[in-house]
FIDRENDO-259490 format. One line per field, with one value per residue: residue number from 1; residue in three letters; y, x, z of N, C-alpha, C, O in turn. Coordinates in pm, whole numbers, plus 32768, in hexadecimal, padded with zeros to 4 digits. Each point is the difference from the previous one (the first is absolute). Last residue first. Layout:
seke	NUM ...
dovo	ala ...
npy	Y ...
npx	X ...
npz	Z ...
capy	Y ...
capx	X ...
capz	Z ...
cpy	Y ...
cpx	X ...
cpz	Z ...
opy	Y ...
opx	X ...
opz	Z ...
***
This chain:
seke	95 94 93 92 91 90 89 88 87 86 85 84 83 82 81 80 79 78 77 76 75 74 73 72 71 70 69 68 67 66 65 64 63 62 61 60 59 58 57 56 55 54 53 52 51 50 49 48 47 46 45 44 43 42 41 40 39 38 37 36 35 34 33 32 31 30 29 28 27 26 25 24 23 22 21 20 19 18 17 16 15 14 13 12 11 10 9 8 7 6 5 4 3 2 1
dovo	asp pro leu cys arg arg glu tyr gly ala arg arg ala leu gly ala leu gly arg leu val leu leu gly gly val ala pro leu leu ala leu ala lys ile gly arg arg thr glu thr leu arg leu ala leu leu ile val ala ile tyr ala cys gly his val pro gly ile leu ala ser val val pro trp his val thr val leu asn leu leu leu val val leu ser leu thr glu ile ile ala ala arg arg leu ala thr pro thr met
npy	D65C 80E4 817B 8108 8022 7ECC 8057 7F79 7F93 7D9B 7EB5 7FE9 7E60 7DEA 7F10 7F1C 7E38 7E14 7FA8 7F1C 7E01 7E83 7FE1 7E6C 7DCC 7EEF 7E62 7E2E 8013 7FB5 81ED 8028 8028 81CE 80B5 7F51 80CA 8284 822B 8130 7FED 7ED5 7F27 7EA4 808D 800C 7E0A 7F32 80CA 7F24 7E3B 7FBE 80BE 7E37 7F50 8086 807F 7E67 7F63 8079 7F23 7E12 7FEC 80DE 7EC7 7E97 80A4 808A 8158 805A 7FB1 802C 81EE 810C 806C 814A 81DC 80B6 8049 81EE 8203 805D 8086 824C 819B 7F9F 80FE 81F6 80F5 7FAF 8156 81FF 8014 810E 8009
npx	4924 8216 80BD 80F6 7EDF 807A 8185 8204 81FC 8026 7ED6 7DC7 7F91 7F9D 7DF7 7E33 7F50 7F3E 7D6E 7EBC 7F9A 7E30 7E20 7F7D 7FB6 7DC8 7E4C 8149 821A 81D4 8164 820C 81D6 812B 8146 824B 8222 80EB 80FD 80D7 7F64 7EA3 7F1F 7EAC 7EB7 7E32 7F0C 7E6A 7DF2 7E0E 7EC8 7E01 7E23 7EA4 7EE0 7E0A 7EB4 7EB0 7E22 7E20 7E26 7EC9 7ECC 7DB7 7E5C 7EFF 7F16 7F3D 7FCE 8154 8200 8193 805C 81C5 8207 80B9 80D9 824F 8188 8037 8123 8210 8164 808B 81BF 8230 80A2 80D1 8237 81D9 8077 8167 8254 81EF 826E
npz	42A0 8154 816D 815D 81F7 822A 80E4 8090 8085 80A6 8179 7F42 7E92 8020 8036 7F14 7EA7 80C2 7FA3 7E73 7FCC 80A1 7EBE 7E87 80A8 80B5 7EBD 8057 7F7B 7F22 802F 812A 7F18 8003 814A 80AB 7F05 7FBB 7EE9 7EBE 7E7A 7ECC 7F5E 80A7 80EF 7E77 7F51 8179 7FE6 7E86 8030 8108 7EE0 7EBC 8074 8074 7DFD 802D 8163 800B 7F47 80C9 817C 8058 7FA9 816F 8279 81D7 81A5 81DB 7FC8 7E24 7F55 805A 7F85 7E4A 8001 80A2 7F08 7EAE 80E6 7FF0 7E31 7F06 80C9 7F47 7E6B 7FAC 803B 7E27 7E8B 80EF 80CD 7EBE 7F56
capy	7FCB 7FD6 7F93 7FEF 8099 7F9D 801D 8023 8091 8040 8001 8092 80C7 8024 7FD1 80D5 807E 7FF5 8004 80AA 8050 800E 807E 8064 7FEB 80A4 8099 7FFC 7FA7 7F73 7FE9 800D 7FCF 7FB1 8033 7FC0 7F76 7F5E 7FA3 804B 8016 8073 8087 7FD0 807B 8073 803B 7FEB 800D 809D 7FB3 7FCC 8075 80C5 7F7C 8017 804D 8014 7FA8 803F 809D 7FEB 7FAB 804A 8082 7FE4 7FE9 7FAE 7FDD 8059 8003 7F53 7F85 8012 7F95 7F6D 7FF5 8031 7F8C 7FC2 8019 7FF7 7FCE 7F80 8039 8006 7F8C 7FFA 801C 7F81 7FAD 7FB3 7FA5 801E 7F93
capx	7F69 7F9A 803B 804C 7FC8 7F78 7F25 7F8D 800B 8051 809D 7FCD 8016 80A4 8093 8032 802E 80B0 8092 800A 8042 8095 8000 8079 806B 805C 7FBB 7F83 7FA5 7FDD 7FA2 7F78 8015 800F 7F91 7F65 7F6C 8019 7FAB 8044 8060 7FE9 7FDF 8051 802C 8009 805D 8064 806D 8051 80A0 803E 800A 804F 8086 8022 7FF3 8086 802A 8037 804D 805B 804D 8092 7FD6 804E 7FDE 804E 7F9B 7F7A 7FA8 7FF0 7FF7 7F66 7FA0 801D 7F4D 7F55 7FC2 7FA8 7F89 7FC5 7FE7 7F8E 7F2D 7FEF 8045 7F6C 7F78 8007 7FF1 7F84 7FDE 7FA9 7F60
capz	801E 7F73 7FB2 7F81 7FAC 7F88 8027 7FF8 8012 7FA8 8032 808C 7FF1 7FD0 8049 8025 7FB4 801A 8041 7FFD 7F71 8054 8080 7F99 7FED 804E 8085 7F90 8065 7FD5 7F90 8033 8028 7F50 7FE4 803F 7FF6 804D 8097 8094 7FFB 8032 7FC3 7FC6 808D 7FF3 7FCD 8009 8068 7FD7 7FB3 8096 801A 7FC8 800F 809F 80AC 7F85 7FFF 8055 7FE0 7F5D 8035 802F 7FA6 7FA3 7F75 7FD3 7FA3 7FD5 80A6 8066 7FC0 8013 8058 7FEE 7FC9 8070 804D 7FDA 7FEC 8057 801D 7FB8 802A 80B6 8056 7FD4 8068 80A7 7FCB 7FC1 804D 8018 7FE0
cpy	7FC4 7FC0 7FF0 7FAE 8017 806A 7FB4 8036 8036 8097 8017 8015 7FEB 80AE 8071 7FD6 8085 806E 8011 8013 80D7 7FF6 8001 807B 80AC 7FF0 804F 8058 805E 7FFD 7F89 7FF3 7FE3 7FA2 7FAF 8064 7FBA 7F69 7F9C 7F9B 7FFD 7FF3 804D 8038 7F74 8019 8059 8008 7FCB 8054 809C 8006 7F8A 8046 805D 7F97 8006 80A5 8034 7FBB 8031 8093 7FD7 7FBC 8041 8036 7FA5 7FF4 7F9F 7FF6 801B 800D 7FC4 7F9B 7FFB 7FD4 7F76 7FBD 7FF9 7F47 7F53 8007 7FA3 7F5C 7FB6 7FFA 7FBE 7F66 7FCC 8046 7FA4 7F9D 800A 7FB1 8049
cpx	802A 7F95 7F9C 7FCC 8072 800E 7FCB 7F73 7FC1 7FFC 8073 806C 7FFE 7FFF 80AD 804B 7FD2 8050 80B7 8012 801C 8053 8090 7F8A 8031 80BC 8032 7FAC 7F42 7F8B 7FC1 7FA4 7F5B 7F97 7FCA 7F79 7FB3 7FBC 7FE3 7F81 8049 809F 8065 8022 80B0 8081 8005 8092 8088 804A 803C 8095 806E 803C 8031 8077 807F 806B 8059 8088 8072 801A 8076 8073 805C 804C 8050 7FBB 807C 7FA2 7F85 7FA8 7FF2 7F84 7F7E 7FF4 7FC3 7FC6 7FE3 8018 7FBB 7F76 7F89 8015 7FBC 7F8D 7F8F 7FCE 7F83 7F7D 7FCE 7F97 7F5D 7F82 7FEB
cpz	7F80 8015 7F7B 7F99 7F82 7FA6 7F77 803A 7F7D 7FDD 7FC2 8012 806D 7FFD 7FC0 8083 8071 7FCA 8034 8076 8027 7FB1 8067 807B 7F92 7FE7 7FDD 8064 7FB2 806D 8009 7FBF 8030 8047 7F68 7FE0 8082 7FBE 7FFA 806E 808D 8011 8063 7FA0 7FE2 808F 800F 7F8F 8010 80B2 7FB8 7FA2 8072 8067 7F8C 7FAF 8012 7FED 7F5B 7FE9 8053 7FE3 7F60 7FEF 802C 7F55 7FA8 7F94 7F7F 7FF0 7FE3 8057 8043 7FA3 8021 8095 7FD8 7F85 8051 803E 7FAE 8013 80AD 8043 7F95 7FFA 8069 800B 8012 8058 801D 7F9F 7FE5 804D 806C
opy	7FB6 7F95 801D 7FF5 803F 7FF6 7FEE 7FAF 8071 8030 7FFB 8073 8077 804E 8060 803A 8076 803E 8048 803B 805B 8002 805C 8079 8022 802F 804D 8002 8073 7FB6 800C 7FB8 7FAF 8031 7FF7 7FC2 7FBC 7FD4 7FB4 8039 801D 7F8E 8014 7FB7 7FF7 806A 8020 7FEE 8027 805D 8031 8010 804C 7FA8 802B 7FDE 8037 8013 8042 8038 8047 801B 7FF3 8041 801D 7FC6 7FDE 7FA8 7FCB 7FE5 8017 7FB5 7FF2 7F97 7FA8 7FAC 7FD6 7F8E 7F95 7FA4 7FB6 7FA5 7F9E 7FB7 7FCD 7F9D 7FCF 7FDA 7FEC 7FB8 7FCD 8027 7FA2 7FE8 7FFA
opx	7FB3 8002 7F89 801F 7FEC 8071 8019 7FA4 801E 803B 8078 8029 8019 8048 804B 805F 8015 805C 8054 8065 8052 804F 8035 8011 8075 8057 7FF1 800A 7FE0 7FA1 7F85 7FA6 7FAE 7F90 7F86 7F98 7F9A 7F8D 7FDB 7F9D 7FB4 802E 8076 7FF8 8057 8039 8067 8073 8072 804D 806E 806F 8046 8044 8073 8042 805A 8079 8067 804A 8053 8076 8078 8060 8059 803B 8071 7FAB 7FAE 7FB9 7FA4 7F9E 7F9F 7FE7 7FAB 7FA8 7F8E 7FD6 7FEE 7FB8 7FB7 7FC2 7FB6 7F9E 7F99 7FBA 7F8F 7F95 7FB4 7FAF 7F92 7F8F 7FB2 7F9F 8063
opz	7FC2 803F 8003 7F89 7F99 7FD2 7F89 8013 7FDA 7F9F 801B 8008 8015 803E 8011 8034 7FE4 8034 8036 8025 800B 805F 803F 7FF9 7FF3 804A 7FA1 807A 7FE3 7FE7 7FFB 802A 7FD5 8007 7FF4 7FEC 7FF8 7FFE 7FA6 7FD3 805D 8006 7FE2 7F9D 8056 801B 7FC4 8029 8019 7FEA 7FE7 8031 8042 8036 8001 8063 7FBF 8009 8011 7FB0 7FC8 7FE9 7FE5 7FD8 7FB0 7FA5 8022 7FF9 7FB5 8061 804E 7FF6 804B 803C 800F 8012 8014 8017 8039 7FDA 8042 8038 8007 800F 802C 7FEA 8003 8030 805F 803B 7FEF 7FE5 8012 7FB8 804A
***
């Protein structure tokens, strides 16, 4: 599996949380919460499932996906660290 789907889900999860928090501290429009909340939840679940499907990855990196908001980004960072230790350059990683 390439980390492209995981990368996209992690970015969507983080950006949707930012939108929800900005909405909460500013205008608090219920429509925004009703539309973006499920997107955030689905992205969070997708990050967890995609991280669990990773092969040849330590359990600790997979467990990071359970952290709300930044879990997916931490998994991606952990994968990049594993690739560096294995001698791969960033441009050699599949998208």
